[in-house]
C-alpha positions in Angstrom: 14.7 -19.7 -59.8 14.5 -21.7 -63.1 12.4 -24.8 -63.6 15.6 -26.9 -63.6 16.4 -25.6 -60.2 13.0 -26.5 -58.8 13.2 -29.9 -60.4 16.5 -30.6 -58.7 15.1 -29.5 -55.3 12.1 -31.7 -55.8 14.2 -34.8 -56.7 16.4 -34.2 -53.6 13.4 -33.9 -51.3 11.9 -37.0 -52.8 15.2 -38.9 -52.2 15.2 -37.7 -48.5 11.5 -38.8 -48.2 12.2 -42.2 -49.6 15.2 -42.7 -47.2 13.0 -41.7 -44.2 9.8 -43.5 -45.1 11.0 -46.7 -46.9 13.5 -49.5 -46.7 14.9 -48.9 -50.2 18.7 -48.9 -49.9 20.4 -45.5 -50.0 22.5 -46.3 -53.0 19.4 -47.3 -55.0 17.6 -44.1 -53.9 20.4 -41.7 -54.8 21.4 -43.3 -58.1 17.7 -43.3 -59.1 17.4 -39.6 -58.3 20.5 -38.9 -60.4 19.1 -41.0 -63.2 15.9 -38.9 -63.2 17.9 -35.7 -63.6 19.9 -37.2 -66.5 17.0 -38.8 -68.4 14.9 -35.6 -68.0 17.9 -33.6 -69.3 17.6 -31.2 -66.3 21.4 -31.2 -66.1 24.1 -32.3 -68.5 25.3 -35.9 -67.9 28.9 -34.7 -67.3 27.6 -32.4 -64.5 25.4 -35.1 -63.0 28.2 -37.7 -63.0 30.9 -35.5 -61.6 30.8 -37.3 -58.3 32.1 -40.5 -59.9 35.4 -38.7 -60.6 35.4 -36.7 -57.4 38.7 -37.0 -55.5 36.9 -37.2 -52.2 34.9 -40.3 -53.3 38.0 -41.9 -54.8 40.0 -41.1 -51.7 37.4 -43.0 -49.6 37.8 -46.0 -52.0 41.5 -46.0 -51.5 41.2 -45.7 -47.8 39.1 -48.9 -47.7 42.1 -50.7 -49.2 44.4 -49.1 -46.6 42.0 -50.3 -43.9 42.0 -53.8 -45.4 45.8 -53.9 -45.1 45.6 -52.8 -41.5 43.0 -55.5 -40.7 44.6 -58.3 -42.6 47.9 -57.8 -40.7 46.1 -57.6 -37.4 47.4 -54.1 -36.8 44.2 -52.2 -36.1 42.6 -55.1 -34.1 45.5 -55.0 -31.7 45.0 -51.2 -31.1 41.3 -51.6 -30.7 41.7 -54.4 -28.1 44.2 -52.3 -26.2 42.0 -49.2 -26.3 38.6 -50.8 -25.5 39.7 -54.0 -23.7 36.9 -56.3 -22.5 33.3 -55.2 -22.7 31.9 -53.8 -19.4 29.2 -51.4 -20.4 28.0 -49.5 -23.5 28.8 -46.2 -21.9 32.4 -47.1 -21.0 33.0 -48.6 -24.4 31.8 -45.5 -26.1 34.1 -43.3 -23.9 37.1 -45.5 -24.8 36.3 -45.2 -28.5 35.4 -41.5 -28.6 38.2 -40.0 -26.5 41.2 -41.2 -28.5 39.4 -40.8 -31.8 38.6 -37.1 -31.0 42.3 -36.5 -30.2 43.6 -38.3 -33.3 41.1 -36.7 -35.6 42.3 -33.2 -34.6 45.7 -34.0 -36.2 44.8 -36.5 -38.9 42.2 -36.3 -41.6 39.1 -37.9 -39.9 38.2 -40.0 -42.9 41.1 -42.5 -42.7 40.6 -42.7 -38.9 37.0 -43.8 -39.4 37.9 -46.1 -42.3 40.5 -47.9 -40.2 38.3 -48.3 -37.1 35.1 -49.6 -38.8 36.2 -53.2 -39.5 38.0 -53.6 -36.2 34.9 -52.3 -34.3 32.7 -54.7 -36.2 34.9 -57.6 -35.1 35.1 -56.4 -31.5 31.3 -56.0 -31.3 30.7 -59.5 -32.7 33.1 -61.1 -30.3 31.7 -59.2 -27.3 28.1 -59.6 -28.3 27.6 -55.9 -28.5 25.3 -54.2 -31.1 27.7 -52.4 -33.5 25.1 -49.7 -34.1 25.8 -48.5 -30.5 29.4 -47.8 -31.6 29.6 -46.5 -35.2 27.7 -43.3 -34.9 29.7 -42.2 -31.8 32.8 -43.1 -33.9 31.8 -40.8 -36.7 30.6 -38.0 -34.5 33.8 -38.1 -32.4 35.9 -37.9 -35.6 33.8 -34.9 -36.9 34.1 -33.0 -33.5 37.8 -33.7 -33.2 38.4 -32.5 -36.8 36.9 -29.1 -36.0 39.6 -28.4 -33.4 42.5 -27.7 -35.7 43.1 -26.3 -39.2 44.3 -29.6 -40.5 41.6 -31.9 -38.9 39.2 -31.7 -41.8 39.4 -30.7 -45.4 36.6 -28.1 -44.8 38.9 -26.0 -42.6 41.6 -26.1 -45.2 39.2 -25.1 -48.0 37.8 -22.1 -46.0 41.4 -21.0 -45.1 42.3 -21.1 -48.8 39.3 -19.0 -49.6 40.2 -16.6 -46.9 43.8 -16.2 -48.2 42.4 -15.4 -51.7 40.0 -12.9 -50.2 42.5 -11.2 -47.9 46.0 -12.2 -48.8 47.5 -11.2 -45.4 45.0 -13.2 -43.4 45.2 -16.9 -42.5 43.7 -19.1 -39.8 46.2 -20.4 -37.2 46.5 -24.1 -36.9 45.0 -24.2 -33.4 42.7 -21.2 -33.8 39.6 -23.3 -34.5 40.2 -25.0 -31.2 38.9 -21.9 -29.4 35.4 -22.9 -30.6 36.0 -26.5 -31.5 37.0 -27.7 -28.1 33.9 -26.4 -26.3 31.7 -28.0 -29.0 33.7 -31.3 -28.7 33.4 -31.4 -24.9 29.6 -30.8 -25.0 29.2 -33.3 -27.8 31.3 -35.9 -25.9 29.2 -35.5 -22.8 25.9 -35.6 -24.8 26.9 -38.9 -26.5 28.1 -40.4 -23.2 24.9 -39.7 -21.3 22.4 -40.1 -24.1 24.1 -42.2 -26.7 23.0 -45.5 -25.3 19.3 -44.4 -25.0 19.0 -42.8 -28.4 21.1 -45.1 -30.5 19.2 -48.1 -32.0 20.1 -51.8 -31.5 21.0 -52.9 -35.0 23.9 -54.7 -36.7 25.3 -58.1 -36.0 26.3 -57.9 -32.4 23.6 -60.2 -31.0 22.8 -62.1 -34.1 22.5 -65.8 -33.3 24.7 -68.2 -35.2 22.9 -69.3 -38.3 24.9 -72.6 -38.4 25.0 -74.4 -35.0 27.6 -77.0 -36.1 30.2 -77.5 -33.5 33.8 -78.4 -34.1 36.6 -79.6 -31.8 39.9 -78.0 -32.8 43.3 -78.3 -31.3 45.5 -75.2 -31.2 49.2 -74.9 -30.1 50.7 -72.0 -28.1 53.7 -70.7 -30.1 56.9 -70.2 -28.1 57.9 -67.0 -29.8 54.6 -65.3 -29.2 53.2 -63.0 -26.4 51.0 -65.8 -25.0 53.4 -67.8 -22.8 53.1 -66.5 -19.2 49.6 -65.0 -19.7 46.6 -66.5 -18.1 43.6 -67.8 -20.1 41.7 -64.6 -19.2 44.6 -62.3 -20.1 45.1 -64.0 -23.5 41.4 -63.3 -24.4 40.5 -66.9 -24.7 37.8 -67.0 -22.1 35.1 -64.7 -23.6 35.0 -65.7 -27.3 31.3 -66.3 -28.1 30.1 -69.9 -28.3 33.6 -71.3 -27.7 34.7 -73.5 -24.8 38.2 -74.4 -23.8 37.7 -78.0 -22.9 41.3 -79.2 -22.0 45.0 -78.4 -22.1 47.5 -81.0 -23.1 50.9 -80.2 -21.4 53.9 -82.6 -21.1 51.7 -85.7 -21.5 49.3 -84.4 -18.8 45.7 -83.3 -19.4 44.4 -80.2 -17.6 40.6 -80.5 -17.6 38.1 -78.0 -16.3 40.6 -75.2 -17.1 40.7 -72.3 -14.6 40.7 -68.8 -16.2 43.7 -68.0 -14.1 45.7 -70.9 -15.5 48.9 -69.6 -17.1 49.8 -70.7 -20.6 53.2 -72.2 -21.5 54.9 -72.6 -24.9 53.9 -75.8 -26.6 50.6 -76.1 -24.7 48.0 -77.8 -26.9 44.5 -76.3 -26.3 41.4 -78.2 -27.1 38.5 -75.9 -28.1 34.9 -76.8 -28.9 32.8 -74.2 -30.6 30.9 -73.0 -33.7 32.6 -72.0 -36.9 32.5 -68.3 -36.2 34.4 -68.8 -33.0 37.0 -71.0 -34.8 37.6 -68.0 -37.1 38.2 -65.8 -34.0 40.8 -68.3 -32.8 42.6 -67.9 -36.2 42.9 -64.1 -35.4 44.6 -64.7 -32.0 48.3 -63.9 -32.3 50.4 -66.8 -30.9 47.9 -69.6 -31.6 48.2 -71.9 -34.6 46.5 -75.2 -35.5 48.3 -78.1 -33.8 48.5 -80.2 -37.0 51.9 -80.2 -38.6 50.3 -80.4 -42.0 49.7 -76.7 -41.9 53.4 -76.0 -42.3 53.7 -78.4 -45.3 51.3 -76.5 -47.5 52.6 -74.6 -50.6 50.9 -71.2 -49.9 51.5 -68.8 -47.0 49.0 -68.8 -44.1 47.9 -65.3 -44.8 46.8 -66.3 -48.3 44.6 -69.2 -47.1 40.9 -69.2 -46.1 38.7 -71.5 -44.0 36.3 -73.7 -46.0 33.5 -76.1 -44.9 33.0 -79.2 -47.0 30.5 -82.1 -46.5 31.9 -85.5 -47.4 30.0 -87.5 -50.0 29.8 -91.3 -50.4 32.1 -91.1 -53.4 34.9 -89.3 -51.5 38.2 -91.1 -52.2 39.1 -91.1 -48.5 35.7 -92.0 -47.2 36.2 -94.8 -44.7 39.9 -94.1 -44.2 41.7 -91.9 -41.7 42.7 -88.4 -42.8 46.4 -89.2 -42.3 46.5 -92.5 -44.1 44.4 -91.2 -46.9 47.0 -88.4 -47.4 44.3 -85.7 -47.5 46.8 -82.8 -47.7 48.7 -84.3 -50.7 45.5 -85.0 -52.6 43.7 -81.6 -52.0 46.5 -79.2 -51.0 44.3 -78.5 -48.0 44.5 -79.3 -44.3 41.6 -80.6 -42.1 41.5 -78.5 -39.0 38.4 -80.1 -37.4 35.5 -82.4 -38.2 31.8 -82.0 -37.2 29.7 -85.2 -37.0 26.1 -84.8 -35.9 27.0 -82.7 -32.9 29.1 -85.4 -31.2 32.6 -84.6 -29.9 35.2 -86.6 -31.7 38.0 -87.6 -29.3 40.7 -88.7 -31.8 43.3 -86.4 -33.1 42.4 -85.0 -36.5 44.8 -87.2 -38.4 43.3 -90.3 -36.8 39.7 -89.5 -37.6 38.1 -92.0 -40.0 35.9 -90.0 -42.4 32.2 -90.9 -42.9 29.6 -89.8 -45.3 28.0 -86.5 -44.1 31.0 -85.4 -42.0 31.5 -81.7 -42.3 35.2 -80.8 -42.6 36.7 -77.5 -41.6 39.5 -77.0 -44.0 42.3 -74.5 -44.4 43.1 -74.1 -48.0 44.0 -71.7 -50.8 40.9 -69.8 -52.2 41.3 -71.7 -55.5 40.0 -74.8 -53.6 36.4 -73.4 -53.9 36.5 -73.0 -57.6 38.4 -76.3 -58.2 36.0 -78.6 -56.2 32.7 -76.8 -56.2 31.3 -79.2 -58.8 33.3 -82.3 -57.6 31.4 -85.4 -56.6 33.8 -85.7 -53.6 31.7 -83.3 -51.6 28.0 -82.7 -51.2 28.5 -79.0 -50.5 31.5 -76.6 -50.3 31.3 -73.1 -48.8 33.9 -70.5 -47.9 33.9 -68.7 -44.6 34.1 -64.9 -44.9 37.0 -63.0 -43.3 38.6 -66.3 -42.2 42.1 -65.9 -43.4 44.5 -65.6 -40.4 46.2 -62.2 -40.0 49.8 -61.8 -41.3 51.1 -60.4 -38.0 54.7 -60.4 -39.3 53.6 -57.8 -41.8 51.9 -55.5 -39.3 55.0 -53.3 -39.1 54.7 -52.7 -42.9 51.1 -51.7 -42.6 51.8 -49.3 -39.7 54.7 -47.8 -41.7 52.5 -47.3 -44.8 49.8 -45.6 -42.7 52.4 -43.4 -41.0 53.9 -42.4 -44.4 50.4 -41.6 -45.7 49.5 -39.4 -42.7 53.0 -37.7 -42.6 53.1 -36.9 -46.3 49.8 -35.1 -46.0 50.6 -33.4 -42.7 53.8 -31.9 -44.1 52.2 -31.0 -47.4 54.3 -33.4 -49.5 51.2 -35.0 -51.1 47.5 -34.3 -51.2 45.1 -36.7 -49.4 44.1 -38.1 -52.7 47.6 -38.8 -53.8 48.7 -40.2 -50.5 45.7 -42.5 -50.1 46.2 -44.1 -53.5 50.0 -44.5 -53.0 49.3 -46.1 -49.6 46.7 -48.4 -51.1 49.2 -49.5 -53.7 51.9 -50.1 -51.1 49.5 -52.2 -49.1 49.0 -54.5 -52.0 52.6 -54.4 -53.2 53.9 -55.3 -49.7 51.4 -58.1 -49.6 49.7 -56.7 -46.5 46.5 -57.6 -48.4 45.8 -59.5 -51.6 44.2 -57.6 -54.6 41.1 -59.9 -54.3 40.8 -59.1 -50.6 41.2 -55.4 -51.2 38.3 -55.5 -53.6 36.1 -57.3 -51.1 36.8 -54.7 -48.4 35.6 -51.8 -50.6 32.0 -50.9 -49.7 30.7 -50.2 -53.2 27.3 -49.1 -52.0 28.8 -46.4 -49.8 30.9 -45.2 -52.8 27.7 -45.1 -55.0 25.9 -43.0 -52.3 28.8 -40.6 -52.1 29.2 -40.2 -55.8 25.4 -39.9 -56.5 24.9 -37.4 -53.6 27.8 -35.3 -55.0 26.1 -35.4 -58.4 22.9 -34.1 -56.8 24.7 -31.4 -55.0 26.5 -30.3 -58.1 23.1 -30.2 -59.9 21.9 -27.9 -57.2 24.8 -25.6 -57.9 24.8 -25.6 -61.7 21.1 -24.9 -61.9 21.6 -21.9 -59.6 19.2 -23.4 -56.9 21.9 -23.5 -54.2 22.7 -19.8 -54.6 19.1 -18.8 -54.6 18.5 -20.8 -51.4 21.6 -19.4 -49.7 20.7 -15.8 -50.6 17.1 -16.4 -49.6 18.1 -17.5 -46.1 20.4 -14.6 -45.6 18.1 -11.9 -47.1 16.2 -11.6 -43.8 19.3 -10.8 -41.7 20.7 -7.7 -43.5 20.2 -5.2 -40.7 21.8 -7.1 -37.7 25.3 -8.7 -37.7 24.3 -11.1 -34.9 21.2 -12.2 -36.7 23.3 -12.4 -39.9 25.7 -14.7 -38.1 22.9 -17.0 -37.1 21.6 -16.9 -40.7 25.1 -17.9 -42.0 25.2 -20.8 -39.6 21.7 -22.0 -40.4 22.1 -21.7 -44.2 25.6 -23.4 -44.1 24.2 -26.2 -42.0 21.2 -26.9 -44.1 23.2 -26.8 -47.3 25.7 -29.2 -45.7 23.0 -31.7 -45.0 21.6 -31.3 -48.5 24.9 -31.1 -50.5 28.2 -31.7 -48.8 30.2 -29.8 -46.2 32.9 -28.5 -48.6 30.3 -27.4 -51.2 28.2 -25.6 -48.6 31.3 -23.7 -47.3 32.3 -22.6 -50.8 28.8 -21.4 -51.6 28.2 -19.4 -48.4 31.7 -17.9 -48.0 31.5 -15.1 -50.6 27.9 -14.2 -49.5 29.0 -14.0 -45.9 32.1 -11.9 -46.7 29.9 -9.5 -48.7 27.6 -9.2 -45.7 30.5 -8.4 -43.4 31.7 -5.7 -45.7 28.2 -4.2 -46.0 27.9 -4.1 -42.2 31.4 -2.6 -41.9 32.5 -5.4 -39.5 35.2 -8.0 -39.3 34.8 -11.1 -41.5 36.4 -13.4 -39.0 33.3 -14.2 -37.0 31.6 -15.3 -40.2 34.6 -17.3 -41.3 34.7 -19.3 -38.1 31.0 -19.8 -38.1 31.1 -21.3 -41.6 33.9 -23.6 -40.4 31.8 -25.0 -37.6 28.5 -25.1 -39.5 30.0 -26.9 -42.5 31.5 -29.6 -40.3 28.6 -30.0 -37.8 26.7 -32.5 -39.9 25.0 -34.9 -37.5 21.3 -35.1 -38.4 21.6 -36.8 -41.8 24.0 -39.5 -43.1 24.6 -37.7 -46.4 26.2 -34.4 -45.3 29.5 -35.8 -44.1 31.4 -38.8 -45.6 32.2 -40.4 -42.3 28.4 -40.6 -41.6 28.0 -42.3 -45.0 30.8 -44.7 -44.2 29.1 -46.0 -41.0 25.6 -45.9 -42.4 25.7 -49.4 -44.0 27.9 -51.3 -41.5 25.8 -50.0 -38.6 22.6 -51.1 -40.2 21.2 -47.6 -39.5 18.1 -46.0 -40.9 18.1 -42.4 -42.1 16.0 -41.3 -39.1 18.5 -42.7 -36.6 20.9 -39.9 -37.5 18.1 -37.3 -37.1 17.0 -38.7 -33.7 20.5 -38.5 -32.1 22.1 -35.9 -34.3 19.6 -33.1 -34.4 19.9 -32.2 -30.7 23.7 -32.3 -31.1 23.3 -30.0 -34.1 21.3 -27.5 -32.1 23.8 -27.6 -29.2 26.7 -26.9 -31.5 24.8 -24.1 -33.2 24.0 -22.4 -29.9 27.6 -22.7 -28.7 29.0 -21.4 -32.0 26.6 -18.5 -32.4 27.0 -17.5 -28.7 30.8 -17.8 -28.4 32.2 -16.8 -31.8 31.4 -13.0 -31.4 33.0 -13.1 -28.0 36.2 -14.6 -29.3 36.4 -12.9 -32.7 34.6 -9.6 -32.2 32.7 -7.8 -35.0 
C-alpha cells in the first residue's frame, strides 16, 4: 500500500476516534479530515470534493425541501398522529413507528421515508414529552431493514443488480428475491428493537426539555364549522394533552362552560379559552379546525400560511401604550394581529381587543416575517423575537403535497425518472405550488448533515483512489481462499466494515468483482456471494456514517457516535449470523 493510502486510513481512524472520544460536531470532524487530505496533497482536490457534487447528497438536500412541504401543509403530522396516536409507552410507540416504516420502505426508497418522518416525530415527541432519541434510531433501522426486502427498497440492491447484469447478461435478481433473506433479518431486527430498544437507546433530544420561557398567555380560539372538530370530544380532538396548556373555559351561545370535562363535545362556533406557555400556543396553531377568535386575523393582507408568531415587549414610547388594542388600531398600524397578552403572570380577563396596553406587556403577534426586520430597531418595543416553526399549516394545500410526493415515488418506481431527478422536481413543485416558501425550505435543510455526507463521501473516495480500499478488501478475503463458506463470511465481513468506513454503495461496488472472481475460482455459483453483498452493504447499524438515513437522524436525535455502536453492533452481528447461515441454504453453491 502507498504512503497516500496509509495517510487516508490514518485520517479516517482519527476522525472516528474524535467522534467517539470528543464532543466536536461530526461536520467539523469530517470537513477537517478532508481539509488535511487536501492541504497535504494526498489526493487531488477534485477527488476529495467529489462528495459535494454527489447525487446522493444532493438528493438528500432536495428531500429536506419535500419534507418541508409535507410538514408545512400538515400532511405528514396527520399521518403520524393517526399511526402513533397518543403516547402510552415507548415500546408501543416504537412498534407503531417501525411496522409501517418497514413495509413502506420495502417499496419506496427509504431515504425520503425517513426525511418525511423526522420533523413530524420531533413535533410528536415534544407534544407528548417523549425523548426523540428513543424514536429516531428505530426509524432509521426500520427503514434500512425494510429496504433490504425488495430489489427497489434501496439503491444498493439496484446497483448490485446492475453489476450482476453486466457480469452475467442473462442473470437478474427478482424484485422479491431479496425478501427470502431480508424478511427473516427484518423480523429479528424488529423484535430486537422492540425488546431492547428502550433499554439501549439514550435519553437525549428535546422531549423533556423544560420550557425556557415561562411566560403564560391566555388565548381565545374558535372552532371552525367546516372542520373535523365539531362533534368530537375535547379528548378526541387532541386538546387535552398538549404540554403546559390548560383549557379554562368554553363560550357557547352566551353561556360559559367552566371546568371543562374531557368528554365535552365541541360545536361549531365554540370559543375556547386556553392558558399556556408560548410553545403550547404554537401547537394550537397546528390543530386543524382551530383559528384565533379575533376577526382581525382575516383582515390582514398576507395568507395565514405565510405568517409567523412573534413576541414583542411594549416600550413606554409605544404609540398605543395606555390605549386599548382595538381603539389604537393596532392591526392597521403594524399589519399584525395581537393574539394574546402576557402581563407578569396574571390572567387578563378582557377580550384581546379591549386590553389596555401597558409598558412591559409581552404581546404574542401573528404577522408577516417582514415585521421582524422592520421593527427590530424600533423604539416602540423593548425586544422583538420570532418563534420558530410557528406558522400555521396550510391544510388546504395538503392535497398538493401528497400529490407531489406520490408523483415523485411513482416516477421512480416506474423508471420514468431517477431518484435524483424526481427529488429535485418534487422540491421545485413544493415551492411552486406554495406548499412551502423558499425561505422556509432553506431553513428546513440540515446543512450540517449534508456536510457530513459530502465530507464522508470524499474520504471514502480518497480511500478508493489511493488504492487503500482494494488492498483492505483483498486482505480480508485472502484468508478464505480454500473454503466457500469461509469465503462467504469473509465477503460479509469485508463488505460490512467497508460500508461503515466508506458508504454502502461504494462497499458493494468494491467487493463485487472480488467476490465474483472467488466464486469462479471455487467453481461455485456466484448468487450466494451476490445476496451476501446486498445484505452486508445495507446492514449498517453500528456507526452513523455508513448509511445516509443514520446520518439524517444523527443530529435531530442528539446522538453520540457510540450510541449507534451500543445498539447497532448486536443487530449487525445478528443480521450477519442469519445471512451467513441462510444464504447458502436458499442459494446453494
